[in-house]
MARBA-3410 file (N, C-alpha, C, O; in Angstrom, 1 decimal):
222
0.6,-1.0,0.3,0.0,0.1,0.0,1.0,1.2,0.0,0.9,2.1,-0.8 ~ 1.9,1.2,1.1,2.8,2.4,0.9,3.4,2.6,-0.3,3.6,3.7,-0.7 ~ 3.9,1.4,-1.2,4.3,1.7,-2.6,3.7,2.7,-3.3,4.1,3.8,-3.8 ~ 2.3,1.9,-3.3,1.1,2.7,-4.2,1.0,4.0,-4.0,0.8,4.8,-5.0 ~ 1.0,4.3,-2.8,0.9,5.5,-2.1,2.3,6.5,-3.0,2.2,7.4,-3.8
3.3,6.0,-2.6,4.4,6.5,-3.1,4.4,7.0,-4.6,4.8,8.1,-5.1 ~ 3.7,5.9,-5.5,3.8,6.2,-6.9,2.8,7.2,-7.4,3.1,7.9,-8.4 ~ 1.4,7.4,-6.4,0.6,8.4,-6.8,1.0,9.8,-6.1,0.4,10.8,-6.5 ~ 1.8,9.9,-5.3,2.3,11.1,-5.1,3.2,11.7,-5.6,3.3,12.9,-5.6 ~ 4.2,10.5,-6.6,5.3,11.2,-7.4,4.5,11.6,-8.7,4.9,12.4,-9.5
3.2,10.9,-8.9,2.4,11.5,-10.3,1.9,13.0,-9.8,1.8,13.8,-10.7 ~ 1.5,13.3,-8.5,1.0,14.3,-8.4,1.7,15.2,-6.9,1.1,15.5,-5.8 ~ 2.9,15.5,-7.4,3.6,16.1,-6.3,3.6,17.6,-6.0,3.6,18.5,-6.9 ~ 3.6,17.9,-4.7,3.3,19.2,-4.3,4.3,19.5,-3.1,4.6,18.5,-2.3 ~ 4.8,20.5,-2.9,5.8,20.8,-1.6,5.1,21.1,-0.7,4.1,21.8,-1.0
5.1,20.6,0.5,4.7,20.4,1.6,5.0,21.6,2.4,4.3,21.9,3.4 ~ 6.0,22.4,2.1,6.2,23.5,2.4,5.3,25.0,2.0,5.2,26.0,2.6 ~ 4.8,24.7,0.7,4.0,25.5,0.1,2.6,26.0,0.9,1.9,27.0,0.8 ~ 2.3,24.6,1.8,1.1,24.9,2.6,1.4,25.9,3.9,0.4,26.5,4.4 ~ 2.6,26.1,4.3,2.9,27.0,5.1,3.3,28.3,4.6,3.8,29.1,5.4
3.1,28.6,3.5,3.6,30.1,2.9,2.7,30.8,3.4,3.2,31.5,4.3 ~ 1.7,30.9,3.3,0.3,32.0,3.9,1.0,32.3,5.3,1.2,33.5,5.8 ~ 1.3,31.1,6.1,1.6,31.8,7.3,3.1,32.5,7.4,3.4,33.3,8.2 ~ 3.6,32.1,6.5,4.9,32.9,6.7,4.7,34.6,6.3,5.2,35.6,6.8 ~ 3.6,34.4,5.2,3.4,35.8,4.6,2.6,36.5,5.7,2.9,37.7,5.9
1.6,36.1,6.5,1.3,36.7,7.6,2.0,37.4,8.6,1.7,38.5,9.1 ~ 3.1,36.6,8.9,4.3,37.4,9.6,4.8,38.4,8.9,4.9,39.5,9.5 ~ 5.1,38.2,8.0,5.7,39.4,7.1,5.0,40.5,7.2,5.5,41.6,7.2 ~ 3.5,40.2,7.1,2.9,41.4,7.0,2.9,42.4,8.1,3.0,43.6,8.0 ~ 2.8,41.7,9.2,2.9,42.0,10.7,4.3,43.0,10.6,4.4,44.2,10.7
5.5,42.0,10.4,6.8,42.9,10.4,6.9,44.3,9.7,7.6,45.2,10.1 ~ 5.9,44.3,8.3,6.1,45.4,7.8,5.4,46.3,8.2,5.8,47.5,8.0 ~ 4.0,46.0,8.9,3.4,46.9,9.3,4.0,47.9,10.7,3.7,49.1,11.1 ~ 4.9,46.8,11.1,5.7,47.4,12.3,7.0,48.3,11.9,7.9,48.6,12.6 ~ 6.9,48.5,10.5,8.2,49.4,10.0,9.5,48.6,9.5,10.5,49.2,9.2
9.3,47.0,9.4,10.3,46.5,9.0,10.6,46.6,7.6,9.7,46.9,6.8 ~ 11.9,46.4,7.0,12.1,46.5,5.9,12.9,45.4,5.1,12.6,45.2,4.0 ~ 13.6,44.9,5.6,14.4,43.4,5.1,14.1,42.4,5.7,14.0,42.2,6.9 ~ 13.8,41.5,4.6,13.4,40.0,5.0,14.7,39.4,4.4,15.2,40.0,3.4 ~ 15.2,38.4,4.8,16.0,36.9,4.7,15.7,36.1,4.8,15.4,35.6,5.9
15.6,35.3,3.5,14.9,34.0,3.7,16.3,33.3,3.5,16.9,33.4,2.4 ~ 16.9,32.3,4.8,17.8,31.6,4.6,17.6,30.0,4.0,16.7,29.3,4.4 ~ 18.6,29.8,3.1,18.3,28.6,2.3,16.7,28.8,1.3,15.6,28.2,1.5 ~ 17.0,29.6,0.5,16.1,30.0,-0.3,15.8,29.1,-1.5,15.1,29.5,-2.4 ~ 16.3,28.0,-1.5,16.2,27.1,-2.6,16.1,28.0,-4.0,17.0,28.9,-4.2
15.3,27.8,-4.8,15.1,28.1,-6.2,14.2,29.3,-6.1,13.6,29.6,-7.1 ~ 14.1,30.1,-5.2,13.6,31.1,-4.8,12.2,31.3,-4.9,11.7,32.4,-5.3 ~ 11.4,30.0,-4.6,9.6,30.4,-4.6,9.4,31.3,-3.7,8.7,32.2,-3.9 ~ 9.9,31.0,-2.4,9.3,32.0,-1.2,9.9,33.2,-1.2,9.6,34.0,-0.3 ~ 11.0,33.5,-2.1,11.4,35.1,-2.2,10.3,36.0,-2.9,10.1,37.1,-2.6
9.6,35.2,-4.2,8.8,35.8,-5.0,7.4,36.0,-4.1,6.6,36.9,-4.4 ~ 7.3,35.3,-3.2,6.1,35.5,-2.5,6.2,36.8,-1.6,5.2,37.5,-1.4 ~ 7.4,37.0,-0.9,7.9,37.8,-0.1,8.1,39.2,-0.8,8.2,40.3,-0.1 ~ 8.3,39.3,-2.0,8.6,40.6,-2.8,7.7,41.7,-2.6,7.9,42.9,-2.2 ~ 6.2,41.1,-3.0,5.6,42.3,-2.7,4.9,42.6,-1.2,3.8,43.1,-0.8
5.7,42.0,-0.6,5.3,42.4,1.0,6.6,43.3,1.5,6.3,44.4,1.9 ~ 7.6,42.9,1.4,9.0,43.8,2.0,9.6,44.8,0.7,9.4,44.7,-0.5 ~ 10.2,45.6,1.3,10.7,46.5,0.5,12.3,46.1,-0.2,12.8,46.4,-1.3 ~ 13.2,45.0,1.1,14.0,44.5,0.7,14.1,43.1,0.8,13.8,42.7,2.0 ~ 14.5,42.1,-0.2,14.2,40.5,0.2,15.7,40.1,-0.2,16.3,40.4,-1.2
16.2,39.5,0.8,17.6,38.9,0.4,17.1,37.3,0.8,16.5,36.7,1.7 ~ 17.8,36.8,-0.5,17.8,35.1,0.1,19.5,34.5,0.0,20.3,35.1,-0.7 ~ 19.9,33.6,0.5,21.0,33.1,0.9,20.6,31.2,0.5,19.6,30.5,0.8 ~ 21.6,31.0,0.0,21.6,29.4,-0.9,23.1,29.0,-0.8,24.0,29.7,-1.3 ~ 23.4,27.9,-0.3,24.4,27.4,-0.2,24.9,26.3,-1.3,26.1,25.8,-1.2
23.9,25.7,-2.4,24.2,25.1,-3.2,24.2,26.1,-4.4,23.4,26.9,-4.7 ~ 25.5,25.8,-5.1,25.5,27.0,-6.2,24.6,26.9,-7.1,23.9,27.9,-7.3 ~ 24.2,25.8,-7.8,23.2,25.5,-9.0,21.8,26.0,-8.7,21.2,26.6,-9.5 ~ 21.4,25.8,-7.3,20.1,26.1,-7.0,20.0,27.6,-6.7,19.0,28.4,-6.8 ~ 21.3,28.0,-6.1,21.3,29.6,-6.2,21.1,30.3,-7.8,20.3,31.1,-8.1
22.0,29.9,-8.6,21.9,30.2,-10.0,20.7,30.1,-10.4,20.3,31.2,-11.0 ~ 19.7,29.1,-10.3,18.6,29.1,-10.8,17.5,30.2,-10.0,16.5,30.6,-10.4 ~ 17.8,30.3,-9.2,16.7,31.6,-7.9,17.0,32.6,-8.7,16.1,33.3,-9.3 ~ 18.3,32.9,-8.7,18.9,34.5,-9.1,18.1,34.6,-10.9,17.4,35.5,-11.2 ~ 18.4,33.7,-11.5,17.6,33.6,-12.7,16.3,33.9,-13.1,15.9,34.4,-14.2
15.6,33.4,-11.9,14.2,33.3,-12.0,13.9,34.5,-11.5,12.9,34.9,-12.0 ~ 14.6,35.3,-10.7,14.0,36.6,-9.9,14.6,38.1,-10.6,14.5,39.2,-10.1 ~ 15.1,37.8,-11.8,15.8,38.8,-12.6,14.7,40.2,-12.8,15.0,41.4,-13.0 ~ 13.5,39.6,-12.6,12.3,40.8,-12.8,12.1,41.6,-11.7,11.2,42.4,-11.6 ~ 13.0,41.2,-10.6,12.5,41.8,-9.1,14.0,42.5,-8.6,15.0,41.9,-8.1
13.9,43.9,-8.8,15.3,44.4,-8.4,15.4,44.6,-6.9,16.5,44.8,-6.4 ~ 14.6,44.6,-6.3,15.0,44.4,-4.5,15.0,43.2,-3.8,15.0,43.0,-2.6 ~ 15.0,42.1,-4.9,15.3,41.0,-4.6,16.6,40.5,-4.7,16.9,40.4,-5.9 ~ 17.7,40.1,-3.7,19.0,39.6,-4.1,18.9,38.1,-3.5,18.1,37.8,-2.6 ~ 19.7,37.4,-4.1,20.4,36.0,-4.1,21.8,35.9,-3.9,22.5,36.4,-4.8
22.3,35.4,-2.9,23.5,35.3,-2.2,24.0,33.9,-2.6,23.6,33.1,-1.7 ~ 24.7,33.2,-3.3,25.3,31.9,-2.9,26.4,32.1,-1.9,27.4,32.8,-2.0 ~ 25.9,31.4,-0.8,26.7,31.4,0.4,26.1,30.5,1.5,24.9,30.2,1.6 ~ 27.2,30.0,2.2,26.8,29.4,3.2,26.3,30.2,4.3,26.8,31.3,4.6 ~ 25.2,29.7,5.1,24.7,30.6,6.2,25.6,30.3,7.5,25.4,29.4,8.3
26.5,31.3,7.5,27.1,31.4,9.1,26.7,32.5,9.7,26.0,32.4,10.7 ~ 26.9,33.8,9.3,26.3,34.9,10.1,26.0,35.6,9.2,26.4,35.7,8.0 ~ 24.9,36.5,9.9,24.4,37.8,9.0,25.0,39.4,9.8,25.5,39.3,10.9 ~ 25.0,40.1,9.4,25.4,41.3,9.7,24.6,41.9,11.3,23.4,42.0,11.2 ~ 25.1,42.2,12.3,24.3,42.1,13.8,23.3,43.0,13.5,23.6,43.8,12.6
22.1,43.1,13.9,20.9,43.8,14.0,20.6,44.4,12.3,20.6,45.6,12.1 ~ 20.4,43.7,11.3,20.4,44.2,10.3,19.0,43.5,9.1,18.9,43.8,8.0 ~ 18.3,42.7,9.8,17.3,42.1,9.1,16.0,42.2,10.4,16.1,42.3,11.6 ~ 15.0,42.2,9.5,13.4,42.7,10.1,12.7,41.2,10.5,12.0,40.9,11.4 ~ 13.1,40.5,9.3,12.4,39.2,9.3,13.6,38.1,8.7,14.4,38.3,7.9
13.3,37.0,9.4,14.3,35.9,9.1,13.5,34.8,8.9,12.7,34.6,9.8 ~ 13.3,33.9,7.5,12.7,32.6,7.4,13.5,31.8,7.1,14.4,32.0,6.3 ~ 13.3,30.5,7.9,14.1,29.3,7.3,13.0,28.3,7.4,12.4,28.0,8.4 ~ 12.7,27.7,6.1,11.5,26.8,5.7,12.7,25.5,5.3,13.7,25.6,4.6 ~ 12.2,24.6,5.9,12.8,23.1,5.5,14.1,23.3,5.7,14.8,22.4,5.3
14.9,24.5,6.3,16.3,24.4,6.0,17.3,24.1,7.6,18.4,23.6,7.8 ~ 16.4,24.5,8.4,17.3,24.5,9.8,17.9,23.0,10.1,18.9,23.1,10.9 ~ 17.6,21.8,9.6,17.7,20.6,10.0,19.2,20.3,8.9,19.9,19.3,9.1 ~ 19.5,21.3,8.0,20.6,21.1,7.4,21.9,21.9,8.0,23.1,21.8,7.7 ~ 21.1,22.7,9.0,22.7,23.5,9.8,22.9,23.4,11.1,21.9,22.9,11.7
23.8,23.5,11.8,24.2,23.0,13.2,23.3,24.2,13.9,23.4,25.4,13.7 ~ 22.1,23.4,14.9,21.1,23.9,15.3,21.1,25.3,16.3,20.4,26.3,16.3 ~ 22.0,24.9,17.1,22.4,26.0,18.1,23.2,27.1,17.6,22.9,28.3,17.7 ~ 24.3,26.7,16.8,25.0,27.9,16.0,23.9,28.8,15.0,23.8,30.1,15.0 ~ 23.2,28.1,14.4,22.2,28.8,13.3,21.2,29.6,14.5,21.0,30.8,14.2
20.8,29.2,15.5,19.7,30.1,16.1,20.6,31.1,16.7,20.1,32.2,16.5 ~ 21.6,31.2,17.3,22.2,32.2,17.5,22.6,33.1,16.6,22.4,34.3,16.9 ~ 23.1,32.8,15.5,23.4,33.8,14.3,22.1,34.6,13.9,22.2,35.8,13.5 ~ 20.8,33.9,14.1,19.8,34.9,13.8,19.3,35.7,14.6,18.9,36.8,14.5 ~ 19.4,35.1,15.6,19.4,35.9,17.2,20.1,37.2,17.0,19.7,38.4,17.2
21.3,36.8,16.6,22.3,38.0,16.6,21.7,39.2,15.5,21.6,40.4,15.9 ~ 21.4,38.8,14.3,20.7,39.2,13.2,19.8,40.2,13.1,19.7,41.2,12.3 ~ 19.0,39.7,14.0,17.5,40.4,14.1,17.5,42.0,14.9,18.1,42.3,15.9 ~ 16.9,42.6,14.2,16.5,43.8,14.8,16.1,43.9,16.1,16.0,42.9,16.7 ~ 15.8,44.9,16.7,14.5,44.8,18.0,13.0,44.9,17.1,12.7,45.6,16.2
12.3,43.9,17.8,11.0,43.4,17.1,10.8,42.8,16.2,9.7,42.6,15.8 ~ 12.3,42.2,15.4,12.3,41.4,14.4,11.9,40.5,14.4,11.4,40.3,15.5 ~ 11.6,39.4,13.7,10.9,38.1,13.7,11.4,37.1,13.0,11.6,37.4,11.8 ~ 11.8,35.9,13.4,12.0,34.6,13.0,10.8,34.1,12.9,9.9,34.3,13.7 ~ 10.8,33.2,11.7,9.6,32.3,11.6,10.5,30.9,10.4,11.0,31.0,9.3
10.3,29.7,11.4,10.7,28.6,11.1,9.7,27.8,10.3,8.6,28.2,10.3 ~ 9.9,26.8,9.7,8.8,26.0,9.2,9.9,24.8,9.0,10.5,24.7,7.9 ~ 10.2,23.8,10.0,11.1,22.9,9.9,10.7,21.5,9.8,9.6,21.2,10.1 ~ 11.7,20.5,9.5,11.7,19.4,9.7,12.3,18.4,10.8,13.5,18.7,11.3 ~ 11.6,17.4,11.2,12.2,16.6,12.4,12.0,15.0,12.1,11.2,14.5,11.3
13.0,14.4,12.9,13.1,13.2,12.7,11.6,12.3,13.6,11.2,12.7,14.7 ~ 11.0,11.4,13.1,9.8,11.1,13.8,10.0,10.1,14.3,10.6,9.1,14.0 ~ 9.2,10.4,15.7,9.5,9.1,16.7,7.9,8.7,17.1,6.9,9.2,16.5 ~ 8.0,7.6,18.3,6.7,7.0,18.2,5.4,8.1,18.4,4.2,8.1,18.0 ~ 6.2,9.1,19.4,4.7,10.2,20.0,4.5,11.1,18.6,3.7,12.1,18.7
4.9,11.0,17.3,4.5,11.8,16.4,3.8,11.1,15.5,3.7,11.8,14.5 ~ 3.2,9.8,15.6,2.9,9.2,14.6,1.4,9.2,14.1,0.8,9.0,13.0 ~ 0.8,9.5,15.5,-0.8,10.1,15.1,-0.9,11.1,14.2,-1.8,11.1,13.3 ~ 0.0,12.2,14.3,0.0,13.4,13.4,0.3,12.9,12.0,-0.4,13.2,11.0 ~ 1.5,11.9,11.7,1.9,11.5,10.8,1.0,10.7,9.7,0.7,11.0,8.6
0.6,9.7,10.4,-0.9,9.2,9.9,-1.5,9.8,9.3,-1.7,9.4,8.1 ~ -2.1,11.0,9.6,-3.0,11.8,9.4,-2.5,12.6,8.2,-3.3,12.9,7.2 ~ -1.2,12.9,8.2,-0.3,13.5,7.1,-0.5,12.5,5.6,-0.9,12.9,4.5 ~ -0.1,11.0,6.2,-0.2,10.3,5.0,-1.4,10.2,4.5,-1.5,10.0,3.3 ~ -2.6,10.3,5.0,-3.6,10.2,4.4,-4.0,11.4,3.3,-4.5,11.3,2.2
-3.7,12.4,4.1,-4.0,14.2,3.3,-3.3,14.1,2.1,-3.8,14.6,1.1 ~ -2.1,13.5,2.1,-0.8,13.9,1.1,-1.3,13.6,-0.2,-1.1,14.4,-1.1 ~ -1.9,12.7,-0.4,-2.6,12.5,-2.1,-3.4,13.1,-2.4,-3.4,13.6,-3.5 ~ -4.4,13.3,-1.6,-5.8,14.0,-1.7,-5.2,15.6,-2.2,-5.4,16.2,-3.2 ~ -4.3,16.0,-0.9,-4.1,17.4,-1.5,-2.9,17.5,-2.7,-2.6,18.6,-3.1
-2.3,16.6,-3.2,-1.3,16.3,-4.2,-2.5,16.3,-5.4,-2.2,17.0,-6.4 ~ -3.5,15.9,-5.4,-4.6,15.5,-6.6,-5.2,16.8,-6.6,-5.4,17.3,-7.7 ~ -5.7,17.7,-5.4,-6.5,19.0,-5.9,-5.6,19.8,-6.3,-6.1,20.6,-7.1 ~ -4.3,19.9,-6.2,-3.1,20.9,-6.4,-2.6,20.7,-8.0,-2.3,21.6,-8.8 ~ -2.7,19.1,-8.2,-2.0,19.1,-9.6,-2.7,17.8,-10.2,-2.1,16.7,-10.4
-4.1,18.2,-10.4,-4.8,16.6,-11.3,-4.1,16.0,-12.3,-4.1,14.8,-12.6 ~ -3.6,17.0,-13.0,-2.8,16.4,-14.0,-1.6,15.6,-13.5,-1.0,15.8,-12.5 ~ -1.2,14.6,-14.4,-0.1,13.7,-14.0,1.1,14.3,-14.5,1.2,14.7,-15.6 ~ 2.0,14.5,-13.4,3.2,15.2,-13.8,4.4,14.1,-14.2,4.5,13.0,-13.7 ~ 5.4,14.6,-15.1,6.5,13.4,-15.4,7.6,13.7,-14.3,8.4,12.9,-13.8
7.6,15.1,-14.0,8.7,15.4,-13.0,8.2,16.4,-12.0,7.0,16.8,-12.0 ~ 9.1,16.9,-11.0,8.6,17.7,-10.2,8.7,18.7,-10.5,9.5,19.0,-11.4 ~ 8.0,19.9,-9.7,8.2,21.3,-10.3,9.2,22.0,-9.8,9.4,21.8,-8.6 ~ 10.0,22.7,-10.4,11.3,23.5,-10.2,11.4,23.7,-8.8,12.6,23.6,-8.3 ~ 10.5,24.1,-7.9,11.0,24.9,-6.8,11.3,23.7,-5.8,11.8,23.8,-4.7
10.8,22.3,-6.4,10.9,21.1,-5.5,12.2,20.3,-5.8,12.2,19.1,-5.6 ~ 13.4,20.8,-6.4,14.4,20.3,-7.1,15.9,20.8,-6.3,17.1,20.8,-6.7 ~ 15.6,21.3,-5.2,16.8,21.8,-4.2,17.4,20.5,-3.8,16.8,19.4,-3.9 ~ 18.7,20.6,-3.2,18.9,19.4,-2.3,18.2,19.2,-1.3,17.8,20.2,-0.7 ~ 18.0,18.1,-1.0,17.2,17.8,0.4,18.1,17.0,1.2,19.1,16.4,0.6
17.9,16.8,2.8,18.3,16.1,3.7,17.6,15.5,4.8,16.5,16.1,5.0 ~ 17.8,14.6,5.4,16.9,13.6,6.2,17.1,14.4,7.9,18.3,14.4,8.4 ~ 16.2,15.0,8.5,16.5,15.5,9.6,16.9,14.7,10.7,16.2,13.6,10.8 ~ 18.0,14.9,11.7,18.5,14.0,13.0,18.1,14.4,14.1,18.5,13.8,15.1 ~ 17.4,15.4,14.2,16.7,15.7,15.6,15.5,15.7,15.7,14.9,16.3,14.9
15.0,15.0,16.6,13.7,14.7,17.1,12.9,16.2,17.0,13.6,17.2,16.9 ~ 11.6,16.2,17.2,10.9,17.5,17.8,11.3,17.9,18.7,11.7,19.1,18.6 ~ 11.4,17.1,20.0,11.8,17.2,21.4,12.9,18.1,21.5,13.0,19.1,22.2 ~ 14.1,17.3,20.4,15.3,18.0,20.8,15.5,19.1,20.1,16.5,19.8,20.4 ~ 14.6,19.6,18.8,14.4,20.8,18.4,14.0,22.0,19.5,14.6,23.1,19.7
13.0,21.6,19.9,12.1,22.5,20.9,13.0,22.9,22.0,13.0,24.0,22.4 ~ 13.8,21.8,22.6,14.4,22.0,23.7,15.7,23.0,23.5,16.1,23.6,24.5 ~ 16.3,23.1,22.3,17.0,23.8,21.8,17.2,25.4,21.4,18.0,26.3,21.5 ~ 15.7,25.1,21.1,14.7,26.3,20.7,14.4,27.2,21.8,14.4,28.4,21.7 ~ 14.1,26.5,23.1,13.7,27.3,24.3,14.8,27.6,24.7,14.7,28.7,25.2
16.2,27.1,24.6,17.1,27.4,25.6,17.8,29.1,24.8,18.0,30.1,25.5 ~ 18.0,29.0,23.3,18.5,29.8,22.5,17.5,31.2,22.4,18.0,32.3,22.5 ~ 16.2,31.1,22.1,15.3,31.9,21.9,14.3,32.0,23.2,13.4,31.3,22.9 ~ 14.1,32.4,24.0,13.6,32.5,25.3,12.4,33.1,24.7,12.4,34.1,24.0 ~ 11.2,32.4,25.1,9.7,32.6,24.6,9.2,32.5,23.2,8.4,33.2,22.6
10.2,31.4,22.7,9.7,31.0,21.3,8.4,30.1,21.4,8.3,29.3,22.3 ~ 7.5,30.3,20.4,6.4,29.6,20.2,6.4,28.4,19.1,6.2,28.7,17.9 ~ 6.7,27.4,19.6,6.8,26.1,18.6,5.7,25.1,18.4,4.8,25.4,19.3 ~ 5.5,24.3,17.9,4.4,23.3,17.7,4.4,22.2,16.5,4.6,22.8,15.4 ~ 4.2,21.2,16.4,4.3,20.1,15.7,3.1,20.9,14.6,2.4,21.8,14.9
3.2,20.3,13.6,2.4,20.7,12.2,2.1,19.7,11.2,2.6,18.6,11.5 ~ 1.4,19.8,10.2,0.9,18.4,9.5,2.2,18.2,8.6,3.0,19.1,8.7 ~ 2.4,17.1,7.8,3.0,16.8,6.9,4.6,17.0,7.0,5.5,17.3,6.2 ~ 4.7,16.7,8.5,6.2,16.3,8.9,7.0,17.4,9.2,8.3,17.4,9.2 ~ 6.2,18.5,9.5,7.0,19.7,9.9,6.7,20.5,11.2,5.7,20.2,11.9
7.2,21.2,11.4,6.8,22.1,13.0,6.9,23.5,12.7,7.7,23.9,11.9 ~ 6.1,24.2,13.4,6.3,25.9,13.2,7.1,26.4,14.5,6.9,26.0,15.6 ~ 7.8,27.3,14.2,8.5,28.0,15.4,8.4,29.7,15.1,8.5,30.0,14.0 ~ 8.1,30.5,16.0,7.9,32.2,15.7,8.5,32.6,16.8,8.2,32.3,17.9 ~ 9.6,33.4,16.5,10.3,34.3,17.9,10.3,35.7,17.6,10.7,35.9,16.5
10.0,36.6,18.4,10.0,38.4,18.2,11.3,38.5,19.3,11.5,38.1,20.4 ~ 12.2,39.3,18.4,13.2,39.7,19.3,12.9,40.6,20.1,11.9,41.4,20.0 ~ 13.9,40.7,21.4,13.1,41.8,22.3,13.5,43.2,21.9,14.4,43.5,21.1 ~ 12.7,43.9,22.6,13.2,45.5,22.5,14.4,45.7,23.1,14.8,44.8,23.9 ~ 15.2,46.9,22.9,16.3,47.4,23.1,16.2,46.7,25.0,16.7,45.6,25.3
15.8,47.3,25.8,15.2,47.5,27.1,15.1,46.1,27.5,15.1,45.8,28.7 ~ 14.9,44.9,26.4,14.5,43.7,27.0,13.1,43.3,27.0,12.8,42.2,27.4 ~ 12.0,44.3,26.5,10.8,44.0,26.6,10.4,43.2,25.4,10.8,43.6,24.3 ~ 9.5,41.9,25.4,9.1,41.5,24.1,7.8,42.2,23.4,7.2,43.0,24.1 ~ 7.5,41.9,22.1,6.6,42.8,21.8,5.7,41.7,20.7,6.2,40.6,20.4
4.7,42.1,20.2,3.9,41.4,19.0,3.5,40.2,19.4,3.8,39.8,20.5 ~ 2.7,39.4,18.5,2.0,38.2,18.8,2.6,37.1,17.2,2.3,36.0,17.1
END
């Protein structure tokens, strides 16, 4: 049965990350209303999210470690002069330079604590981090995983009723299986980002949102 599901899903591919784009944009709009100007998408892949962020933020910066993928993103976004794609590993960003940092299915590619420390340093006061992450499944995750398994082909068919011969371009970036469980990720996040909100989500993802404190230490926003 699982093999049949895999074949069906391959004929009707869709990115699980796309389900969370509206959530990312919701936070981007809140950041923009608060006066934010720069969004940084770490691990931007082929630029799919960058294009969605472009109408919301005055400046959008994508960072992509894989050279061919970064080149694909840059070529696809030449019509958007305020969007920049940088081919580079994510190590650090200039201190207090970003109003919004997004990591969508990327954080498990990076050293978890080091990456969170870099983001924490890069965010301006009242800036926001939005993570849509992947985690290693354990027994506690299986009820939600089973629901995702059932819904996955239905959503794939509704989104792409015609049979596909290959996945869409924005699903071609390199992938990696996550090593940390949800509880391990959540523990590190709560240590590095006090007050972070994190929860499991459908399609083998979790969502985490953190707002950087004011200079005086007071936190803002929802």
